[in-house]
N, C-alpha and C positions, 0 to 999 in steps of 0.2 A: 179592832182591825176592820177596815172597810172591805166588803166583798159583795159581789153581785150574785144574786141567786142563779143567774144564767151561766156564770163562769166559775168553775171549780178548778183551781190550778192543780195540775197533775205533774208539772215539770218543775223541778227544784233547781236552785242555783248550782248544786253539785252536778246535776246532769249537764248543764251548760259548760261548767268548768271542765268536766271530763271530755265532753264533745270537742271543745275548743283545743284542748291539749292534744287529742288525737288528730284533729284537723291541722294543727300547727306542725306536729311531728311527722304526720303520715306514717305513724308506727305505733301500734298498741303497746309494745314493750317499752319504747322510749317515753311515751306519754305516761305510762304507769310509773316509771321511774321518776319522772318529773313531778307527778302527783304524790309520790311517796306511798303507792299502793302496789299490790301485785297485779299482774296482767289479767288473770281470770276474773277477778271482781270488776275490773275496768271493762272487760269485754261484755260481761253480763249487764253492767250499767248502760252501756251503749245499746245493747240489744233491747233492754227495757225502754230506753228512750225511743228507739226506732218503732217499737211496738205501740207506744203511746201516741206517736205521731202518725203511725200507719204508713211510714215511708222508709225506704232504705237510704241511709245517709252516706254510707261508704261502699265502694266496690272493694271487696277483699279477695286477695289471692295469697298464696303462701309467701310470695316474694314482695308483694306491694299492697299498699292501701291507698285508695284515691277517693276523693269526694265525688259523690254523684251530683247531678245538676241540682237536685233537691238539697243535698248537703251543702253545696255552695251558697244557696239562698239562705239556708238555716244558719250557716256560719256568719254571714253578714249581719243577720238579725241578732244572733247570739252575742256577737261582739258589741253591737250597739246597746243591747240590754246590759251587758257587763260594764260598759262605759257609763251608762246612766246610773247604775248601781253605785259605782265608784264615785261619781259626781254627787249623788245623793248622800253618801257617807261623808264626803268632804264638806258639803254644805251644812249638814247636820252638826258636824264638829265645829265649824266656823260659827254657826249661830249659837251653839252652847258656850263658846268662848267669847261671845259678844263681838265677833269680828265680821259678822254678816248680818244683814237685816237692815233695820232703820234706827238711827240715833237722832233724837231731837236735842238740839243745843240751844239754850237760851243765852243771849248776850245782853250786856249793858248797852244802852244807846249812845254812850259817849264815843267820839271818833277814835280815840286811842284804843279803847277796849274792843271796838268793832274791828279795827285793823288787826289787832293781835289775834282776835278770835278767828278771823278769816285766814291768817297765816297758819294757825294751829289746825284748822279744819282742812286746809289744803294739804298740809303735811300728813295728817291722819288719813285722808282719802288716797293719797299717793301710796301710803304704806298698806292700806286695807281697802282696795278698790271695790270689794263686794259689799261694803257697808255704805248704805245711802244715808246721807245726813240732811237734816232739815234744820235751818237756823231760824229762830224766832227771837224777837226783841222783848 
């Protein structure tokens, strides 16, 4: 695992997932239900996240929960991080299945073989656009 000696991650994906659930629901009880946990552990998780960030992410009252200005900014960044994580997982799976990356195809120099190879490569690239193909004779 690559890590920088200057950066020690203290926020985990579960923190982001919990935060985003509360931010989406604007309710700790509904967010806890959505996450399949009880409300007290979710509240503690958010409190620990706020302590790690040294900011208040939510304005809480008995009746309502709202994002603070800092919470709005964190929500945008957390959503971007989660999208990047999902894309990374997708890309990893595609590469492992041979559907993303680079494929080198060698073809015979005869006209018929080249024409057929071009048709096959076009069809392949239409079906798997994340795969870069290089054709060599």
